[in-house]
All heavy atoms as a GROMACS GRO file, in nm:
protein
  428
    1MET      N    1   0.887  -0.077  -2.473
    1MET     CA    2   0.777   0.010  -2.437
    1MET      C    3   0.793   0.053  -2.291
    1MET      O    4   0.812  -0.029  -2.203
    1MET     CB    5   0.646  -0.063  -2.460
    1MET     CG    6   0.527   0.015  -2.414
    1MET     SD    7   0.377  -0.078  -2.448
    1MET     CE    8   0.275   0.056  -2.496
    2SER      N    9   0.780   0.181  -2.265
    2SER     CA   10   0.795   0.234  -2.129
    2SER      C   11   0.665   0.224  -2.052
    2SER      O   12   0.557   0.244  -2.108
    2SER     CB   13   0.838   0.381  -2.138
    2SER     OG   14   0.843   0.437  -2.010
    3VAL      N   15   0.674   0.192  -1.924
    3VAL     CA   16   0.555   0.184  -1.840
    3VAL      C   17   0.535   0.311  -1.759
    3VAL      O   18   0.442   0.321  -1.682
    3VAL     CB   19   0.561   0.062  -1.744
    3VAL    CG1   20   0.553  -0.066  -1.823
    3VAL    CG2   21   0.685   0.068  -1.661
    4ARG      N   22   0.623   0.406  -1.776
    4ARG     CA   23   0.610   0.533  -1.704
    4ARG      C   24   0.500   0.617  -1.769
    4ARG      O   25   0.485   0.618  -1.891
    4ARG     CB   26   0.742   0.611  -1.710
    4ARG     CG   27   0.852   0.545  -1.629
    4ARG     CD   28   0.981   0.620  -1.634
    4ARG     NE   29   0.961   0.762  -1.614
    4ARG     CZ   30   1.046   0.855  -1.658
    4ARG    NH1   31   1.154   0.820  -1.724
    4ARG    NH2   32   1.022   0.981  -1.637
    5PRO      N   33   0.423   0.689  -1.688
    5PRO     CA   34   0.320   0.774  -1.746
    5PRO      C   35   0.382   0.892  -1.822
    5PRO      O   36   0.492   0.935  -1.791
    5PRO     CB   37   0.239   0.821  -1.626
    5PRO     CG   38   0.329   0.805  -1.510
    5PRO     CD   39   0.422   0.693  -1.544
    6LEU      N   40   0.309   0.941  -1.918
    6LEU     CA   41   0.360   1.051  -1.999
    6LEU      C   42   0.344   1.186  -1.931
    6LEU      O   43   0.412   1.281  -1.967
    6LEU     CB   44   0.288   1.054  -2.134
    6LEU     CG   45   0.306   0.926  -2.218
    6LEU    CD1   46   0.222   0.936  -2.345
    6LEU    CD2   47   0.451   0.907  -2.253
    7VAL      N   48   0.256   1.196  -1.834
    7VAL     CA   49   0.233   1.321  -1.764
    7VAL      C   50   0.258   1.301  -1.616
    7VAL      O   51   0.276   1.190  -1.569
    7VAL     CB   52   0.088   1.373  -1.787
    7VAL    CG1   53   0.068   1.408  -1.933
    7VAL    CG2   54  -0.012   1.271  -1.743
    8GLY      N   55   0.254   1.410  -1.542
    8GLY     CA   56   0.275   1.405  -1.398
    8GLY      C   57   0.155   1.347  -1.326
    8GLY      O   58   0.060   1.301  -1.388
    9PRO      N   59   0.159   1.352  -1.194
    9PRO     CA   60   0.048   1.297  -1.116
    9PRO      C   61  -0.083   1.372  -1.143
    9PRO      O   62  -0.083   1.494  -1.162
    9PRO     CB   63   0.091   1.317  -0.972
    9PRO     CG   64   0.229   1.368  -0.974
    9PRO     CD   65   0.264   1.404  -1.112
   10THR      N   66  -0.191   1.300  -1.142
   10THR     CA   67  -0.322   1.359  -1.162
   10THR      C   68  -0.384   1.392  -1.028
   10THR      O   69  -0.330   1.359  -0.922
   10THR     CB   70  -0.415   1.264  -1.238
   10THR    OG1   71  -0.434   1.147  -1.158
   10THR    CG2   72  -0.355   1.224  -1.372
   11ARG      N   73  -0.501   1.456  -1.032
   11ARG     CA   74  -0.567   1.490  -0.906
   11ARG      C   75  -0.611   1.366  -0.832
   11ARG      O   76  -0.621   1.364  -0.711
   11ARG     CB   77  -0.686   1.582  -0.933
   11ARG     CG   78  -0.797   1.518  -1.013
   11ARG     CD   79  -0.906   1.617  -1.045
   11ARG     NE   80  -0.956   1.681  -0.926
   11ARG     CZ   81  -1.081   1.676  -0.888
   11ARG    NH1   82  -1.169   1.620  -0.965
   11ARG    NH2   83  -1.121   1.734  -0.778
   12TYR      N   84  -0.635   1.256  -0.904
   12TYR     CA   85  -0.673   1.132  -0.839
   12TYR      C   86  -0.554   1.072  -0.762
   12TYR      O   87  -0.573   1.012  -0.656
   12TYR     CB   88  -0.725   1.031  -0.941
   12TYR     CG   89  -0.847   1.080  -1.012
   12TYR    CD1   90  -0.842   1.117  -1.146
   12TYR    CD2   91  -0.966   1.094  -0.945
   12TYR    CE1   92  -0.955   1.164  -1.210
   12TYR    CE2   93  -1.080   1.140  -1.008
   12TYR     CZ   94  -1.072   1.176  -1.141
   12TYR     OH   95  -1.184   1.224  -1.204
   13ASP      N   96  -0.435   1.089  -0.814
   13ASP     CA   97  -0.317   1.044  -0.742
   13ASP      C   98  -0.301   1.118  -0.610
   13ASP      O   99  -0.272   1.058  -0.506
   13ASP     CB  100  -0.191   1.064  -0.827
   13ASP     CG  101  -0.193   0.978  -0.952
   13ASP    OD1  102  -0.251   0.868  -0.948
   13ASP    OD2  103  -0.137   1.022  -1.055
   14TYR      N  104  -0.322   1.248  -0.613
   14TYR     CA  105  -0.315   1.327  -0.490
   14TYR      C  106  -0.428   1.290  -0.395
   14TYR      O  107  -0.408   1.282  -0.274
   14TYR     CB  108  -0.320   1.477  -0.522
   14TYR     CG  109  -0.195   1.526  -0.590
   14TYR    CD1  110  -0.202   1.583  -0.717
   14TYR    CD2  111  -0.071   1.515  -0.530
   14TYR    CE1  112  -0.088   1.628  -0.779
   14TYR    CE2  113   0.043   1.559  -0.592
   14TYR     CZ  114   0.036   1.616  -0.717
   14TYR     OH  115   0.148   1.659  -0.780
   15GLN      N  116  -0.546   1.267  -0.448
   15GLN     CA  117  -0.659   1.231  -0.365
   15GLN      C  118  -0.634   1.097  -0.296
   15GLN      O  119  -0.660   1.082  -0.176
   15GLN     CB  120  -0.785   1.222  -0.451
   15GLN     CG  121  -0.912   1.194  -0.374
   15GLN     CD  122  -1.033   1.192  -0.465
   15GLN    OE1  123  -1.025   1.214  -0.585
   15GLN    NE2  124  -1.146   1.162  -0.408
   16LEU      N  125  -0.584   1.000  -0.369
   16LEU     CA  126  -0.554   0.870  -0.307
   16LEU      C  127  -0.443   0.882  -0.205
   16LEU      O  128  -0.442   0.814  -0.102
   16LEU     CB  129  -0.516   0.769  -0.415
   16LEU     CG  130  -0.631   0.721  -0.503
   16LEU    CD1  131  -0.578   0.634  -0.615
   16LEU    CD2  132  -0.732   0.647  -0.420
   17GLY      N  133  -0.346   0.971  -0.232
   17GLY     CA  134  -0.237   0.993  -0.136
   17GLY      C  135  -0.289   1.052  -0.006
   17GLY      O  136  -0.248   1.008   0.103
   18VAL      N  137  -0.378   1.148  -0.014
   18VAL     CA  138  -0.434   1.210   0.105
   18VAL      C  139  -0.520   1.109   0.181
   18VAL      O  140  -0.516   1.104   0.304
   18VAL     CB  141  -0.514   1.336   0.069
   18VAL    CG1  142  -0.594   1.388   0.187
   18VAL    CG2  143  -0.424   1.446   0.017
   19MET      N  144  -0.594   1.027   0.108
   19MET     CA  145  -0.676   0.926   0.175
   19MET      C  146  -0.588   0.826   0.251
   19MET      O  147  -0.616   0.789   0.364
   19MET     CB  148  -0.764   0.854   0.073
   19MET     CG  149  -0.874   0.938   0.016
   19MET     SD  150  -0.963   0.860  -0.118
   19MET     CE  151  -1.043   0.727  -0.031
   20GLY      N  152  -0.482   0.781   0.186
   20GLY     CA  153  -0.390   0.688   0.252
   20GLY      C  154  -0.321   0.749   0.374
   20GLY      O  155  -0.307   0.683   0.478
   21MET      N  156  -0.281   0.874   0.360
   21MET     CA  157  -0.216   0.940   0.474
   21MET      C  158  -0.312   0.960   0.590
   21MET      O  159  -0.273   0.947   0.706
   21MET     CB  160  -0.158   1.076   0.430
   21MET     CG  161  -0.036   1.062   0.338
   21MET     SD  162   0.099   0.971   0.412
   21MET     CE  163   0.144   1.080   0.543
   22SER      N  164  -0.439   0.990   0.561
   22SER     CA  165  -0.533   1.006   0.671
   22SER      C  166  -0.557   0.875   0.745
   22SER      O  167  -0.568   0.872   0.867
   22SER     CB  168  -0.664   1.066   0.619
   22SER     OG  169  -0.731   0.975   0.538
   23LEU      N  170  -0.564   0.765   0.670
   23LEU     CA  171  -0.581   0.633   0.734
   23LEU      C  172  -0.456   0.597   0.816
   23LEU      O  173  -0.467   0.549   0.929
   23LEU     CB  174  -0.609   0.526   0.629
   23LEU     CG  175  -0.742   0.538   0.558
   23LEU    CD1  176  -0.747   0.439   0.442
   23LEU    CD2  177  -0.855   0.515   0.653
   24LEU      N  178  -0.341   0.622   0.761
   24LEU     CA  179  -0.216   0.592   0.832
   24LEU      C  180  -0.200   0.677   0.955
   24LEU      O  181  -0.164   0.627   1.062
   24LEU     CB  182  -0.098   0.613   0.737
   24LEU     CG  183   0.040   0.585   0.794
   24LEU    CD1  184   0.056   0.436   0.818
   24LEU    CD2  185   0.148   0.636   0.700
   25CYS      N  186  -0.229   0.806   0.944
   25CYS     CA  187  -0.214   0.894   1.060
   25CYS      C  188  -0.316   0.863   1.169
   25CYS      O  189  -0.286   0.874   1.287
   25CYS     CB  190  -0.227   1.040   1.017
   25CYS     SG  191  -0.087   1.097   0.919
   26GLY      N  192  -0.438   0.824   1.129
   26GLY     CA  193  -0.537   0.783   1.228
   26GLY      C  194  -0.489   0.664   1.309
   26GLY      O  195  -0.502   0.661   1.431
   27GLY      N  196  -0.433   0.567   1.242
   27GLY     CA  197  -0.379   0.450   1.312
   27GLY      C  198  -0.258   0.484   1.397
   27GLY      O  199  -0.246   0.434   1.511
   28ALA      N  200  -0.172   0.567   1.347
   28ALA     CA  201  -0.053   0.606   1.422
   28ALA      C  202  -0.090   0.685   1.548
   28ALA      O  203  -0.031   0.664   1.653
   28ALA     CB  204   0.040   0.688   1.334
   29VAL      N  205  -0.187   0.773   1.537
   29VAL     CA  206  -0.230   0.850   1.654
   29VAL      C  207  -0.290   0.755   1.758
   29VAL      O  208  -0.264   0.771   1.878
   29VAL     CB  209  -0.333   0.959   1.613
   29VAL    CG1  210  -0.405   1.015   1.732
   29VAL    CG2  211  -0.263   1.071   1.538
   30GLY      N  212  -0.366   0.657   1.714
   30GLY     CA  213  -0.424   0.562   1.807
   30GLY      C  214  -0.320   0.477   1.878
   30GLY      O  215  -0.333   0.445   1.995
   31VAL      N  216  -0.214   0.443   1.809
   31VAL     CA  217  -0.109   0.361   1.868
   31VAL      C  218  -0.019   0.443   1.960
   31VAL      O  219   0.021   0.398   2.068
   31VAL     CB  220  -0.025   0.291   1.757
   31VAL    CG1  221   0.101   0.228   1.814
   31VAL    CG2  222  -0.110   0.189   1.685
   32LEU      N  223   0.011   0.565   1.921
   32LEU     CA  224   0.109   0.646   1.994
   32LEU      C  225   0.049   0.735   2.102
   32LEU      O  226   0.125   0.799   2.176
   32LEU     CB  227   0.187   0.732   1.895
   32LEU     CG  228   0.269   0.655   1.791
   32LEU    CD1  229   0.332   0.751   1.692
   32LEU    CD2  230   0.374   0.569   1.859
   33SER      N  231  -0.080   0.742   2.115
   33SER     CA  232  -0.139   0.831   2.215
   33SER      C  233  -0.234   0.752   2.306
   33SER      O  234  -0.248   0.631   2.293
   33SER     CB  235  -0.215   0.944   2.147
   33SER     OG  236  -0.332   0.895   2.086
   34SER      N  237  -0.297   0.823   2.396
   34SER     CA  238  -0.391   0.760   2.487
   34SER      C  239  -0.530   0.745   2.427
   34SER      O  240  -0.619   0.688   2.490
   34SER     CB  241  -0.400   0.840   2.617
   34SER     OG  242  -0.449   0.969   2.591
   35ILE      N  243  -0.549   0.797   2.305
   35ILE     CA  244  -0.678   0.782   2.237
   35ILE      C  245  -0.691   0.637   2.195
   35ILE      O  246  -0.597   0.578   2.139
   35ILE     CB  247  -0.683   0.875   2.113
   35ILE    CG1  248  -0.670   1.020   2.155
   35ILE    CG2  249  -0.814   0.855   2.037
   35ILE    CD1  250  -0.657   1.116   2.038
   36PRO      N  251  -0.807   0.575   2.222
   36PRO     CA  252  -0.824   0.435   2.179
   36PRO      C  253  -0.808   0.420   2.028
   36PRO      O  254  -0.845   0.509   1.950
   36PRO     CB  255  -0.967   0.403   2.221
   36PRO     CG  256  -1.001   0.502   2.328
   36PRO     CD  257  -0.923   0.625   2.296
   37LEU      N  258  -0.753   0.307   1.989
   37LEU     CA  259  -0.724   0.284   1.848
   37LEU      C  260  -0.850   0.288   1.762
   37LEU      O  261  -0.848   0.340   1.651
   37LEU     CB  262  -0.652   0.150   1.831
   37LEU     CG  263  -0.608   0.113   1.691
   37LEU    CD1  264  -0.513   0.218   1.635
   37LEU    CD2  265  -0.543  -0.023   1.691
   38TYR      N  266  -0.961   0.235   1.812
   38TYR     CA  267  -1.083   0.234   1.733
   38TYR      C  268  -1.138   0.375   1.711
   38TYR      O  269  -1.197   0.404   1.608
   38TYR     CB  270  -1.189   0.142   1.792
   38TYR     CG  271  -1.243   0.185   1.926
   38TYR    CD1  272  -1.355   0.266   1.936
   38TYR    CD2  273  -1.184   0.141   2.044
   38TYR    CE1  274  -1.406   0.305   2.057
   38TYR    CE2  275  -1.234   0.180   2.167
   38TYR     CZ  276  -1.344   0.262   2.174
   38TYR     OH  277  -1.393   0.300   2.295
   39VAL      N  278  -1.116   0.467   1.807
   39VAL     CA  279  -1.161   0.605   1.788
   39VAL      C  280  -1.072   0.677   1.687
   39VAL      O  281  -1.121   0.742   1.594
   39VAL     CB  282  -1.161   0.680   1.923
   39VAL    CG1  283  -1.192   0.827   1.902
   39VAL    CG2  284  -1.261   0.618   2.019
   40ALA      N  285  -0.941   0.666   1.704
   40ALA     CA  286  -0.850   0.733   1.612
   40ALA      C  287  -0.860   0.675   1.471
   40ALA      O  288  -0.858   0.750   1.372
   40ALA     CB  289  -0.706   0.721   1.664
   41GLY      N  290  -0.874   0.544   1.460
   41GLY     CA  291  -0.890   0.483   1.330
   41GLY      C  292  -1.019   0.522   1.263
   41GLY      O  293  -1.025   0.544   1.141
   42SER      N  294  -1.123   0.535   1.342
   42SER     CA  295  -1.253   0.580   1.286
   42SER      C  296  -1.246   0.723   1.237
   42SER      O  297  -1.304   0.756   1.133
   42SER     CB  298  -1.362   0.570   1.393
   42SER     OG  299  -1.378   0.436   1.433
   43LEU      N  300  -1.176   0.808   1.309
   43LEU     CA  301  -1.160   0.947   1.264
   43LEU      C  302  -1.079   0.954   1.136
   43LEU      O  303  -1.107   1.034   1.046
   43LEU     CB  304  -1.099   1.033   1.374
   43LEU     CG  305  -1.189   1.056   1.495
   43LEU    CD1  306  -1.112   1.135   1.602
   43LEU    CD2  307  -1.315   1.130   1.456
   44GLY      N  308  -0.974   0.871   1.126
   44GLY     CA  309  -0.896   0.866   1.002
   44GLY      C  310  -0.978   0.817   0.886
   44GLY      O  311  -0.968   0.870   0.774
   45ALA      N  312  -1.062   0.718   0.910
   45ALA     CA  313  -1.151   0.665   0.804
   45ALA      C  314  -1.255   0.768   0.764
   45ALA      O  315  -1.290   0.782   0.647
   45ALA     CB  316  -1.217   0.537   0.849
   46LEU      N  317  -1.305   0.844   0.863
   46LEU     CA  318  -1.403   0.949   0.833
   46LEU      C  319  -1.339   1.058   0.747
   46LEU      O  320  -1.401   1.105   0.651
   46LEU     CB  321  -1.457   1.007   0.963
   46LEU     CG  322  -1.561   1.118   0.948
   46LEU    CD1  323  -1.686   1.063   0.883
   46LEU    CD2  324  -1.592   1.176   1.085
   47LEU      N  325  -1.216   1.096   0.780
   47LEU     CA  326  -1.147   1.197   0.700
   47LEU      C  327  -1.123   1.145   0.557
   47LEU      O  328  -1.140   1.218   0.460
   47LEU     CB  329  -1.013   1.235   0.765
   47LEU     CG  330  -0.931   1.339   0.693
   47LEU    CD1  331  -1.008   1.470   0.681
   47LEU    CD2  332  -0.799   1.360   0.764
   48ALA      N  333  -1.087   1.019   0.543
   48ALA     CA  334  -1.066   0.961   0.409
   48ALA      C  335  -1.197   0.961   0.331
   48ALA      O  336  -1.198   0.988   0.210
   48ALA     CB  337  -1.011   0.820   0.421
   49ALA      N  338  -1.308   0.933   0.396
   49ALA     CA  339  -1.439   0.935   0.329
   49ALA      C  340  -1.476   1.076   0.286
   49ALA      O  341  -1.531   1.095   0.177
   49ALA     CB  342  -1.546   0.878   0.420
   50VAL      N  343  -1.445   1.174   0.369
   50VAL     CA  344  -1.473   1.314   0.332
   50VAL      C  345  -1.391   1.354   0.211
   50VAL      O  346  -1.441   1.420   0.121
   50VAL     CB  347  -1.447   1.406   0.452
   50VAL    CG1  348  -1.447   1.553   0.411
   50VAL    CG2  349  -1.551   1.383   0.561
   51VAL      N  350  -1.265   1.314   0.208
   51VAL     CA  351  -1.181   1.345   0.093
   51VAL      C  352  -1.237   1.280  -0.034
   51VAL      O  353  -1.241   1.343  -0.139
   51VAL     CB  354  -1.035   1.298   0.118
   51VAL    CG1  355  -0.952   1.302  -0.008
   51VAL    CG2  356  -0.971   1.382   0.227
   52LEU      N  357  -1.285   1.158  -0.022
   52LEU     CA  358  -1.345   1.090  -0.137
   52LEU      C  359  -1.470   1.163  -0.186
   52LEU      O  360  -1.485   1.188  -0.305
   52LEU     CB  361  -1.380   0.946  -0.100
   52LEU     CG  362  -1.452   0.865  -0.207
   52LEU    CD1  363  -1.360   0.839  -0.325
   52LEU    CD2  364  -1.504   0.738  -0.150
   53VAL      N  365  -1.558   1.201  -0.095
   53VAL     CA  366  -1.682   1.267  -0.134
   53VAL      C  367  -1.654   1.405  -0.192
   53VAL      O  368  -1.709   1.441  -0.298
   53VAL     CB  369  -1.777   1.277  -0.013
   53VAL    CG1  370  -1.895   1.368  -0.043
   53VAL    CG2  371  -1.825   1.141   0.026
   54VAL      N  372  -1.568   1.482  -0.130
   54VAL     CA  373  -1.535   1.616  -0.181
   54VAL      C  374  -1.467   1.606  -0.317
   54VAL      O  375  -1.498   1.682  -0.408
   54VAL     CB  376  -1.450   1.693  -0.080
   54VAL    CG1  377  -1.394   1.820  -0.140
   54VAL    CG2  378  -1.531   1.724   0.044
   55GLY      N  379  -1.377   1.510  -0.333
   55GLY     CA  380  -1.311   1.493  -0.463
   55GLY      C  381  -1.407   1.453  -0.572
   55GLY      O  382  -1.394   1.496  -0.686
   56THR      N  383  -1.506   1.371  -0.538
   56THR     CA  384  -1.604   1.327  -0.635
   56THR      C  385  -1.699   1.440  -0.672
   56THR      O  386  -1.729   1.462  -0.790
   56THR     CB  387  -1.685   1.209  -0.582
   56THR    OG1  388  -1.592   1.104  -0.548
   56THR    CG2  389  -1.782   1.157  -0.685
   57VAL      N  390  -1.743   1.515  -0.572
   57VAL     CA  391  -1.836   1.627  -0.598
   57VAL      C  392  -1.769   1.736  -0.681
   57VAL      O  393  -1.830   1.789  -0.773
   57VAL     CB  394  -1.891   1.682  -0.465
   57VAL    CG1  395  -1.966   1.812  -0.486
   57VAL    CG2  396  -1.981   1.580  -0.400
   58THR      N  397  -1.645   1.768  -0.650
   58THR     CA  398  -1.578   1.874  -0.724
   58THR      C  399  -1.543   1.832  -0.866
   58THR      O  400  -1.518   1.917  -0.952
   58THR     CB  401  -1.452   1.922  -0.651
   58THR    OG1  402  -1.364   1.811  -0.632
   58THR    CG2  403  -1.487   1.985  -0.519
   59GLU      N  404  -1.538   1.702  -0.893
   59GLU     CA  405  -1.513   1.656  -1.031
   59GLU      C  406  -1.628   1.693  -1.123
   59GLU      O  407  -1.607   1.724  -1.239
   59GLU     CB  408  -1.493   1.504  -1.029
   59GLU     CG  409  -1.480   1.443  -1.166
   59GLU     CD  410  -1.355   1.484  -1.238
   59GLU    OE1  411  -1.256   1.524  -1.174
   59GLU    OE2  412  -1.354   1.476  -1.362
   60PHE      N  413  -1.751   1.685  -1.073
   60PHE     CA  414  -1.868   1.711  -1.157
   60PHE      C  415  -1.919   1.852  -1.145
   60PHE      O  416  -2.019   1.885  -1.209
   60PHE     CB  417  -1.978   1.611  -1.122
   60PHE     CG  418  -1.937   1.468  -1.147
   60PHE    CD1  419  -1.917   1.380  -1.042
   60PHE    CD2  420  -1.916   1.424  -1.277
   60PHE    CE1  421  -1.880   1.250  -1.065
   60PHE    CE2  422  -1.877   1.294  -1.301
   60PHE     CZ  423  -1.859   1.207  -1.196
   61ALA      N  424  -1.856   1.935  -1.066
   61ALA     CA  425  -1.903   2.074  -1.050
   61ALA      C  426  -1.844   2.164  -1.158
   61ALA      O  427  -1.756   2.138  -1.226
   61ALA     CB  428  -1.865   2.127  -0.913
   0.00000   0.00000   0.00000
């Protein structure tokens, strides 16, 4: 039995990917720049939350 999905990535896969990238980029910006890590990380988390809310709202629209 194959464990590979029968179809390509779903919109949830893309949504989770964007959320992960926003968290990663927020941390990377905080480490690599003069912006404090807690500020950059918070902005990355805020962006991830916005992606979650927009993805959820557009699912039911």
